[in-house]
C-alpha positions as CSV (number, residue, x, y, z in Angstrom):
1,M,-0.7,21.9,-8.2
2,K,-2.5,18.8,-6.9
3,S,-4.0,16.0,-9.0
4,I,-6.1,13.0,-7.9
5,I,-5.0,9.6,-9.0
6,K,-7.7,7.0,-9.3
7,T,-7.8,3.5,-10.8
8,D,-10.3,0.6,-10.9
9,K,-7.3,-1.8,-10.5
10,A,-7.1,-0.9,-6.8
11,P,-9.9,-0.8,-4.3
12,A,-12.1,2.3,-4.2
13,P,-11.8,4.4,-1.1
14,I,-14.1,3.5,1.8
15,G,-14.3,7.0,3.1
16,P,-13.7,10.7,2.3
17,Y,-10.3,10.3,0.8
18,N,-8.6,9.4,-2.6
19,Q,-6.5,6.5,-3.5
20,A,-3.6,8.9,-4.2
21,V,-2.8,12.5,-4.6
22,L,0.0,13.8,-6.8
23,A,1.4,17.1,-5.4
24,G,4.3,18.4,-7.5
25,D,6.7,15.5,-7.9
26,F,5.4,13.6,-4.9
27,L,2.7,10.9,-5.0
28,F,1.0,10.2,-1.7
29,I,-0.8,6.9,-1.7
30,S,-3.5,6.3,1.0
31,G,-3.2,3.3,3.2
32,Q,-4.0,0.2,1.3
33,I,-5.6,-2.8,2.9
34,P,-5.9,-6.3,1.4
35,I,-9.1,-5.8,-0.7
36,N,-9.3,-7.5,-4.1
37,P,-10.4,-4.7,-6.4
38,E,-12.1,-7.2,-8.8
39,T,-14.4,-8.7,-6.1
40,G,-14.4,-6.0,-3.4
41,E,-13.7,-8.8,-0.9
42,I,-11.0,-8.8,1.7
43,V,-8.2,-11.3,1.1
44,T,-7.8,-13.5,4.2
45,G,-6.1,-16.7,5.0
46,D,-2.6,-15.7,5.9
47,I,-0.5,-12.6,6.3
48,E,1.5,-13.4,3.2
49,S,-1.5,-13.4,0.9
50,E,-2.8,-10.3,2.5
51,T,0.5,-8.5,2.0
52,H,0.7,-9.6,-1.6
53,Q,-2.7,-8.1,-2.2
54,V,-1.7,-4.8,-0.5
55,M,1.4,-4.6,-2.7
56,R,-0.5,-5.3,-5.9
57,N,-2.9,-2.5,-4.9
58,I,0.0,-0.1,-4.4
59,K,1.6,-1.1,-7.7
60,A,-1.7,-0.5,-9.5
61,I,-2.0,3.0,-8.1
62,L,1.7,3.8,-8.9
63,N,1.2,2.5,-12.5
64,E,-1.9,4.8,-12.9
65,A,0.4,7.7,-12.0
66,G,3.0,6.5,-14.5
67,L,5.3,5.3,-11.7
68,D,6.5,2.0,-10.3
69,L,7.8,0.7,-7.0
70,S,11.3,2.0,-7.7
71,H,9.8,5.5,-7.2
72,V,8.8,4.8,-3.6
73,V,10.8,6.8,-1.1
74,K,8.8,6.1,2.1
75,T,6.5,3.5,3.4
76,T,4.5,3.0,6.6
77,I,3.3,-0.5,7.5
78,F,0.6,-1.0,10.1
79,L,0.2,-4.4,11.6
80,T,-2.2,-5.8,14.2
81,D,0.4,-8.4,15.2
82,M,4.1,-7.6,15.2
83,N,4.8,-11.3,15.5
84,E,3.9,-11.4,11.7
85,F,6.7,-8.9,10.9
86,A,9.2,-11.4,9.4
87,K,6.5,-12.8,7.1
88,V,5.4,-9.3,6.0
89,N,9.0,-8.2,5.6
90,A,9.8,-11.1,3.3
91,V,6.8,-10.4,1.0
92,Y,7.3,-6.6,1.1
93,G,11.0,-7.0,0.2
94,S,10.3,-9.3,-2.7
95,Y,8.6,-6.3,-4.5
96,L,11.5,-3.9,-4.1
97,S,15.0,-3.5,-5.5
98,D,18.2,-2.9,-3.5
99,K,17.4,0.8,-3.2
100,F,14.9,0.4,-0.5
101,P,12.7,3.2,0.7
102,A,12.7,4.6,4.2
103,R,10.1,2.8,6.4
104,E,8.6,2.3,9.7
105,T,6.4,-0.5,10.9
106,V,4.0,-0.1,13.8
107,Q,1.7,-2.3,15.6
108,V,-1.9,-1.0,16.0
109,S,-4.9,-2.4,17.9
110,V,-7.3,-2.4,15.0
111,L,-7.4,-1.5,11.3
112,P,-10.3,-0.7,8.9
113,K,-12.5,-3.7,8.2
114,N,-10.6,-5.6,10.9
115,V,-7.7,-6.4,8.5
116,N,-4.3,-7.4,9.7
117,I,-2.2,-5.1,7.5
118,E,-2.3,-1.6,5.9
119,I,0.5,0.1,4.0
120,S,0.8,3.7,2.8
121,V,3.5,5.0,0.6
122,T,5.1,8.2,-0.7
123,A,6.7,8.1,-4.1
124,Y,8.9,10.7,-5.9
125,K,8.3,11.3,-9.6
126,G,11.5,13.3,-10.3
């Protein structure tokens, strides 16, 4: 069984997809970019601020599904500049406990709305 997860505390999708889909005990959260859901504006300035906004968006979607960051089992981080990895890693790590999820980080040439970071996650409810 599949359920759609939607919250106004995270940005609305900008295409034909959902914020998240709950399939059995797994929650698949679509890639989140640094959009402030209250204003609809992209957070800019530095990669740390952008990463914080992405993580807040992810937390909001997890919370809507009755989960939190401790349920995350897999993340994928997309960056337009791998030279920013250490800064992103520091912010990302500040949101997680010592039971870190599996992860990969890849550099891409461009992301939606020309942002610098996008993160998608898979969480396990069980």
